[in-house]
N, C-alpha and C positions, 0 to 999 in steps of 0.2 A: 750340352755339347762342349766337349773339352778339345782344346788345340794342342794335341800332344805331337803332332807330326808337322814340322815346320821346315820348309826347304830353305837351304843357304842361298845366298846371293851369287856366290860364285861357283865354278865347276871344281871338280876334283883337282883339275891341274893348278889352281890357284889356291889350294887350301893352305899351303905353307905360307905364301905371302899374306893370306887373310889372317893366320894365327899370329904371324909377327905384327900385323897391323892392330889386332885386338890387344896384344900386350902393349903396344905403343898408346893405344887408347886408354887402356887400364892405368899406365902410368900417368897419362895426361889427366884422367879423372881423379886420380890421387892428388895431383898437384892442385887441381881446381878445388877438391873438397877441403884441403888445407887452407885455400883463400875463400872458403865458402861463407865465412862469417863477414868478409869484407864484400863478398857479392850480395849476400842478403841485406847487408847495411846499405849497400848502394841502391838496391831494388826498393828499400824502404824510403830511401831519400827521394828517389824518383816518384814513388806513390805520394809522399807528403807534399812535395813540391807541387804535384798536380792538385793536390787538395787545397794547398794553401793559395793557389791561384784560381780558386773557385770563382765563378762569375759574380761580379760585384754590380750592384745597382749603379746607374749613372753612366757618363759618357766615358769610353775606352779610347784613349788617344794612342795606344801603343800600335795598333795596326797603321794608323796614318803615318806615324814616326817611321815605322819601318819601311812604309812605301815611299816616303821621302828620301830616306837612306838609300834605298835601291835604285832611285832615279834622280840622284843628286845632280848628275850632269845636266839632265833635262830642266830641273828646276832653276838651276844656276844659269842656264843658256836663255831661257825665257825671261828670267828677271833682268839679266844683262842686256838682253835685246830691248826690252822695255825702257830700261834707264837710258840706254843710248839714243833711242828715239825721242824721249823727253828732252834731253840735253840738246838736240837740235831743234826742237819745236818751240821750247820756252822762250828764247831771246826774240822770237817773231812775234810774241803776244803783243795785242794792241795796248795802248796806254789808257789807263782808267782814272778819272777824275771824281772826287768826292767833294760834296758841300754839306752844311749843316745850319740848323738855326734852333733856337731855344725860346720856349714860352713859359712865362710864369702864370700859373693857372689859379693861384689863390695867394691872398696877403702873406708877407713873410712874418711880420710881428703881430702880436695880439692886439696892439693899439691900432695898427692898420686894419685888422679884422673887425675891431669894433666900429670903425667908421665905414664899414661896408654897408650900404643900404639895405641889404639882405638880412643884416644883423641888427640895425637900428630898431626895427619894429619887433625885435624878438627878446626874450629873457636872456640875461647875461648867461644864465646857467646852461643854456642850450647851445653854447657856442661850439662845443666839440660835436654836436649833432650834426653839424653842417660842413664837417670836413669832407674834402673830395674823396670819392671811391676810386682810387688810381687804376686798379686792375680793369674795372668797368670802363673808365673813361678811355684806357689804351685799347679795349677792344672796339669801342665805338670809332675812335680814330683810325682803327685798321679795318673797319668794316668795308666790305666790297662795294656797298651803296655809296659811301662817301668817297671812296677812291675812284669809282667810275664817274662821279659827278665832277671830281678835280680832273680826270683824264679828258672828259669832254672839253674842258675849258682849255687844256693844253693843246688839244687838237686844232684850235683856232690858228696857232703858230706853227704847230708841227702835225701836218695831216696824217702822217704815217704812224702817229702815236695811237695805239688801240685802246679800247676801254678797259680791258683787262691788264693792260701793262704794268699799272702800279701794283695790282694784286699779284702778278707773277714776280715783279721785282721785290715784293715782300716776301715771297716764299724763297727767292733765291739770295736773300739778304742784301740786295742791292738797295732796298729801302728799309731803313730800321727806324722804328718809332718806339721810345723807350722813355722811363722815367730815369733821371739822372740819380745815380747811387748805385750801390752794389748790395747793401743789406739794410736792416731796419735801423742800424745806427747813424748811417749816413745818407739815407734817402732824402732827396730834396723836394721841393715843390715845383720843380722844373720839368717839363716835357721836351725832350730832344728828338730831332729828325735829322737823319743822315740819309743822303742819296748819292748814288754814284753811277756814272756812265762813261761811255767813250767820248761823247761831245760836250765840252766844258759849258757852252752857251746854253745847251738844252739842259743840262743838270742845274744851272742856275735858275733858268726859267722855270723848271719843274718845282724847285724848292719855294720859289716865290709864289707859285699857284697855290701849293700846299699850304705855305703861311697864311695867305689872304683867305683861303677857304676855312683854316682852323680859326682864324680871328672871327670870321661871320658866324661860324658855328658857336663860338664863346659868346657872341652878343645875343644870339637869337636862342640859345639854349635855355637860359634862365626864364625868359618870358614865356617860352613855350611850356616849360614844366610848371610855371605857376598857373597859367591858364588851365593846363590839364588838371592841376591839384584843385583849383577851384571849382571847376566842373564836376570833378569826382566828389568833392565834399557836398555840393548842392544835390548831386543825385542820391547820396547817402543819408541826408537830413530827413526826409519825409519817412524813410523806413525807420530810422531810429526813434523819431517822434512817436510814430504809431506803436513801435515795440515798448516804448515807455508807457504810453497810455494803456496798453493792454496788460502790461505787468502790474501797474497801479490798480487796474480794475480788478484782477486776480487777487491782489493783496486785500482789498477792500472787501470783496466776497468771502474770503477766508476769515478775516476778522469778524464779519457779520455772523457767518455760520457758527463759529466756534467761540464767540465773544472773547476775542484775543485783543489784549492792549500790548503786553510785553510777554512774548512766549516763554522767557526764561522765569520770570516771576510767576506767570500763570501755571507753568509747570510745578512750580514749588508749592504754590497753594493747593493745586489739585492733589499733589502727593500727600499734603499735610491733612487735607480733608478726608482722603482714603484711609489714612492710618487712624484718624479719629473715629470714623465710622467702623472700621475693622475692631478698634478696640472696644467701643461701645457694644459691638454685636457680641464679642467675646464675653463682656460682663453680663449681658442679658442671657447668654446661653449657660453662663455659670449659675446666675441666680434662678434661672428656669429649672436647671437639673436640681438645685437645692429645694426648690418649692415642691418638685415632683416626688423628691424623696420623702419630704415631710408629709405630704398627701398621703403617700402609700403607708407611712407609719401611723398617721391618724386613723386611716380606714382599718388597719390591723387592730388598733386599741379599741375602737368602738365596735369593731365586727359589723360594721354597716357601710353600705355604699353611700354615695353622696346624697342621692334622693332619699334613702331611707333614713339617715341622719336628720335630713331636714323634716321629714315626716314625724320622727319621734320628737323632735325639739318642739314642733307646733303642738302636738298632742299634750305634752307636758305643761305647756304654758296655759291651756284652757281649764278654767275653775270647774265647770261641771264635769268635765273629763277626769279631773283629779277625784272629786267626790265620789264618782262611780268607781274608780280605782280603789278608794278607801273602803267602800262597802264590800267591794269584791274581796279584799284582803281580809276584811273582818270574817265574812261568811267563810272564808277558806280556813280561817283560825278555828272557828266554832266546829267545821267539818273534822278538822284535825283533832279537836279535844274529844267531840263525841264519837268519833270513830273508834275511840280507845275504849269507850264505855258501851257503845251500842253497835249492833250489827248494821250491816248495809241494808238490810230490809226493813229496818225499823222506820216508822213513820217519820220520826223526827229527822232521820238521816235522810229519807227520801225528800223531805221538805227543804232540808239544806241543799241538796244537790239541784233541786228545782230552782232555789233562790240563785244559786251560783250561775246556771245556765241563763237565768233571766238577766243577771247582771252583765254576763259576757255578751249578750246579744244586744244589751242596751250600749255597752262599750263599743262593739263594732259599728253599731248605728251612728253613735256619736263620733267615732272616728272618721267614718265615711263622711259625715257631715263637715267635720272640721277640715280634714286633709283634702277632701274631694277626689280628683282623678289621680292625684299623686300617690293615693294610696292603693297597693295591689288588691285585686279581687280576692286574692288568698294570701294572708300573711303568714310567710313561713318562718319568720324570726320574731320571737316573743319580745325582744329588745325594743322592737319598734312601738309595740303597745304599752310597753311598762313605763312607769314613771322614770324620767331622766332627772337625776340629781343634779346639783350645781356643777360638780365635776365634769360630768358627761355633757351637760349643756356647755361647758366652757370649751371642751374638746371639739363639740359639733360646730360651735362658732368659729374656732380655729380651723376646722376643716373646710367650712364653707369660705373663709377668708382666703385660705390657701388656694382653693379652687379658682376663686376669683383672680387671684395673682397670676396663676398659671396661664388663665386665658389671656390675661393683660400682657404678660411677658411673651406668649406665643405671638401675639399681634405685633409687638415691638420687634420681635426677632424677625418677623416676615419682612417688616419694613426695613429694618437694618440690613438684612440679607439683599433685598431688592435694590436698596441705595448702593450697597457695596459692589453689586454685580454691575450697575450702571457706572459707578466710578472707575471700576476695574477696566472696563471697556474704554472708557475715556483715557485712563493712564496708558492702556496699551496702544491706543490711537495717537496719543499726543506727540510720541516722537516722530512719527511720519508727518503729522501736521506741523511740528515744530520745523523739521527738515524742509518741508514744502514751503514753509513761510520763509525760512532762512535763505532757501535757494531763490525764491522769488525776490526777496530783498537784496540779495548779493547780485542777482541778474539786473534788478532796477539800478542798484548803485553804478554797476559796471555801465550800463546802457546810457545812464543819465551822465556819468562822467565822460563817456566817449562823446555824446552828443555835445556836452559843454566844450570839450576840447575842440571838436570840430567847428563849432560855432567861433571859438576864438581864433583858430586857425584860419578860418575863412576870412575874418576881419584883418588877420595879420597879412595874409597873402594878397588881399586887395590893396593894403597900404604898400606892400613891396611892388606890387605891379604898377602902381602910379608913380612910383620913383624912377629915376634915371640909372639905367644899368651900367655896371662898370665892366669893360671888356678885359679879356686877357691881355697881359703885358708881353710885349717882345723884349726878351732879355738879350738876345743876340740876333742880328739880322741873316737873312738867308744868302750865304756867300760861299764861295769856294777859295781856298789858299792861293795866293799870287805871290811872285817874286817881286824884286824891286822894280823891274821893267813894267809889272802889271800883268805879266803873262800867266796864266793857269799853272799851277804845279800838279803833276800828275801824282797819284799814289804810289809810294814806293813798292816794287814788285816783291813778291813772296815766292822768289824762285826756290828757295831752299825747301820751303814747305810742299810746293808742287812736285819737286824732284823726290822728296821722300814719299809723296803720294804715289808717284810713278813707281818707285821701287816696290812699295806695299802691293800695288796692283800687278806688277810683274810676278811678285812672289806668290801671290794668290793664283795668278794664271798657271804658274809653273807647277804649284801643288795640285791644283785642279786637273792639269794634264796629266800628272803622274797618277793620281788617283783613277783617272779615266782609262789610262793604259792598262793599269792593274785590273780594273774591272773588264776590259775587253779581253785580257789574256785568260781570265777565268781559272786560275789554278792558284795552289798554295805554294807560296815561295819559301816559307820555313814552317817548323812545327808550331812556333808560337802562333802562326796564322791559323792553324787548325784550331789550336786551343781557344783563341779568341772568338772564332766564328761558330765553333761547336761547344757550348758551355755546359750541356747536359750529359755528355758522354766522356768519361776519362779518356785522355789521350796519352799514349806511351810512344817513345821515340827509340827507333832502331837505326844506329849510324850506318851511312851507305858503305858498306863494306863489300868489296868483290863484285863491282857492279857489271862488268862485262861477262859475257857468256864463257869466254875462255877462262877468266880468272875463277869464275864460278864453278865450272866443271873441274878445275884443278883442285879446289878446296874442298869439293863436296863428294867426287865420285871416288872410287876404290882405286888407290895408287897401284901402279903396276909392280912396284919394289919398294922395299923398306927404306931404301936411300932416298928415293923420291919423296916418300912421306915425311921423313925427318927434315928434308929441305924445306918443305911447305909447312912445317909445324908452327912456327911463329904466327902466320896468316890465320891458320886454322884454329888456333888458341884464341886470337881475337875475336873471331866470329862467335865461338862458343861462348866466350865471356859475356858477349853482348847479349845473346839469346838466353843465356842462363839468367842474366839479370832481367831481361824481359819476362821470362817465365815465372821468376820469383814475384816481380811486379803483379802479374796476372793471379798468382796464388794469393796475394794481399787483396786483390780487389774481389776475389771470390772466396774469401775466408770464412765469410758466414753461411754460404751455400756452396761447398765445394761441387766442382764440375767433374764429371767423368767424360764429357765429350765435348770437343770444339770443333766449330766450323771456321775456316780461314777462306775469306771472300775479298773480293775487291769490286769496286764500282765499274772499273774498265779492264781491259785487257793489258798485260805488261805492266801492272802495277807492283809487282813483286810478291805476290801473294804465295806462289808455289815455293820460293826460296825461304820465305817466313815460316810456312808450314814444315818444311823440312829441318831447318835449324832449330825450331821450336820443339819439335819431336825429339831431335838429337839432345837438345838441352834438358828436357824432362826426363829422357833416359839416363842422362849422366846424374841427375838428382835423385835416382833411385826408383823412378817410376817404370812401370811396365807399359810401354807405348806401342800403339798401333797407328800407323801412318796409312791412311787410306786415300787412294787417288780417285776422288768422286767426280773428276772432270771427264765426264764420259764423251765430251765433244772434242777438246783438244788436251790429252793427257800429257804431262810433262814429267812426273816424278820418275817414271822408268828411265828417263834419259840421264837424270841426275845420278842414279845408281848404275847407269851403263847397262841396262837390261832391255831385252826386247819386250814389247807389250804384246804378247800372243794370247794370253788368257788373264782374267782377273774378275773384278767386280761385275762387269756386264755379264760374263758368262754364268757367274754364280746366280745373278738375278733372272737372266733369261732362261738358262737351263736348269735352274733349281738345284744346283750342286752345292756340295759341303764347302765352306770357306777354308777350312784348316789345309786343303791340299794347295791352295793358292797364297797363303800367307807365308811370307819369307822372312827369315831372320837377317838383320843387318850385321855385316862384320865390324861395323864401326862401333857399336854398343851391343852387348848381349841382350839389353832390355827393349831394344828397338826393332819393331818388325813392320814389314811393308805389304800392302795389299794394292797390286797395280790395278789400272782401270779396265784392262782387257780389250777385247776387239771393239771397234766403233760399230754401234748399231744404229738404226733409225729410230727415232722418237726415244730418246733417252729420258726425257722427263716422265714417261710412262713407268720406266723401270724405278726411277727415283721415288715415285710417289706409290709404288707399289707395296702391298702388305709384307712381302717377303723382305723389302728394303727396311721397314719398320722392324722386323723380326731380327734382321742382322745387327741393327743398331742396338738393341737391347742385348743380344748375345755378346757383341764386342765389348759393351760396358761391363757385362758380367765377368768377361775373362780377362780384361786388360784395365790397368790403373787409369790410363788416360787414352781416348781415341781422337786422333786429330784428322780431319776430313779436308782435303784440298778440292775446291769446287771450281766451276767455271764463273766467269765474272757475273756480277748480280744483274746489271742492266740489259745483258745480252739475252738471257734465257730465264725460264721459270725454275730451272733445276735447283739452283740455290735456294730460293725461298721455300720449295717443296720439302727440301731436305733439312732445312733449319727448323722445321716445326717440331722435330724428334730430338734436336740437339739441345745439351744444356746451356751452351753460350755460343755467342758468334763474335768473332774477331774480324773487323774490316780493315785491310791493308790499304793506305793512301800513299801514293808516290809523290813525294814533294817536288814541285816544278813540273808535274806531268798530269796527275789526276785533275779533272776539272772539278771546280767547286760545285756547279750545278749537279754534277752527276753524284757527288758525296751528299748533298742535301736530299736528292731524290731518293737514294737509297736508305738514308736515315729515316725519312718520312714513310717509306713503304715498310721498313722493319717496325717502326712504332704502330703504324696502322695495322700490321698483322700481329702485334703484341709478341714479336720474336725478340728473345733474351740477348740483346747486344751487350758484351762486356766491356770492350774498350775498342779504340781506334788505334792501330799501329802507323806511325808516321814513318815511312820507309825512305 
């Protein structure tokens, strides 16, 4: 759909005036374009300043300072009233009397400390161990139990004195108990007590009661501690003695089980023995390997096994067996000689063969007789039955010796291996045994030492308990200052301090009142208030130009004559410059994702959203954009009044009657690129029209045919129209009227926009 037919805002009777106005606006646009660089620069500065004032973590005091500045008279009035009231009240304050005393709680010099009975029975080296723990002592002297005890003694003289009076005086600084000195370099051994009140006699009586009770505490304190210490030691001795006996028994069992005398020396001897056994086993294994190699070589040389070699040697050493072998060799020689001369069947040959068989049979019988069971039933190796010469006899003997050595070495190797395994287990277990032994020995030493120390300490404490205790000494008596006549001197008043406190309290009350009033007003007083309250959304400012309706209409409607427009030209230029700067800032905010449609809304009515939408559209048109300004406020339309037009038909007619929009879009005579679509007739349930698919279609068509479409809507919190329309719009501008729009309304709108995930671009402070 193309918007080729656009109606003019004026009738034919005003065409000439409109042409002149268009010429004037074109001249004005040229002037503004000449200063466009400055306007863009100003817009950038506005955007940068907003960015530089991004929310920072921490306390922001700027809103409080602005509140004080706005309510300066109120703050000054409350502060002055508080100060004047204090000036009249302070002189009537009652007189306060203060008294003090000091106690020396330990000897001043080392010589004096050495004469203390508690030190006479102790080692001189332990002198520093018995210094007073002043922080703990002060806590005891300030304890409620001790102060209550003193209060009961005071009640004999002053019945109205309550049990918790001294405790409350301690909190109120009327009673001060401290160590004299300000730091570690000048701390003394003196405890100082200050007490003040309205009755001088009572102050002095209370101080003396505190002094007497502290002296009594100093007298009884040491004896009580000594008795408690002795009882504690005696309760610990049986347990420690039992622990010593138990540890000694464990050590004895450990020594007996593992034959320990000195674990360190025993560990060295065990390691040395293990290395020796390991070395001997290595030597036996090496020798065994050598003997086995020799055994194999001898068997190869003899070609006999061990039992076979033994049998051959035994047979060779028997005389009868040797004779039979000799006869057999002779017969075999004859057979060899005769076989050359005679045939095998010859009787002589047969006789020789028979003799050979007989000799062989005799040899077998003799061999069985000599060798016995060691000889195989069937001899496969002739070397066994043959005669063994001296060389073979020597080899056989060496073979037998080697066999015996191998057997012996294997036995020794098994013994060494077993011993090495046993020693290795002992070596692996010995560190744990040694650690256990050392732990027991260390525990025994510590327990024995503790036991001996407690025994010595018990005897020392018994000696101290039998000696006379030395009390704390009074360094200064419990008194209050008096004049020459003996009358008590009151404490000088601190009027200046109290007056300063009154001024401070008045200032706090004034500031609190100012903050409360601002809270009750529930509005933003400046643009900075908006920036400080809303940190997640950029805030742009539009100066309040032409606030009244009369001024507004004069600068925005079509003038009746060229002279009237010229007269109002300076004010119109100022308005346009302001909104051109605003438009440029919006362009920078949306530079990453340019928008084709903007929805201008406000939390409440009369926040200036319609004026903002109109001038923003005019500024965009001046910057060369083809702009359509749509009056989407179907409940209380206002844009048509700004153009001086009747609202007979418009957006509502397009939506309800399904008409083409180009018949209702009109061109503005102020700018050629500015077009207007009025709201049209008021219908029931406009929310249904805004939420219709036809409206969704129109939004897309407007964006396709215009560079920028600006929608003026009803106020956000009043109706659902704005939220329904914003779902299809690229960005939302929320107009906030400084000094008028409620803070709670702005917060509510922002929360709804975020909850609906609607794209809010900026807040415009009007």
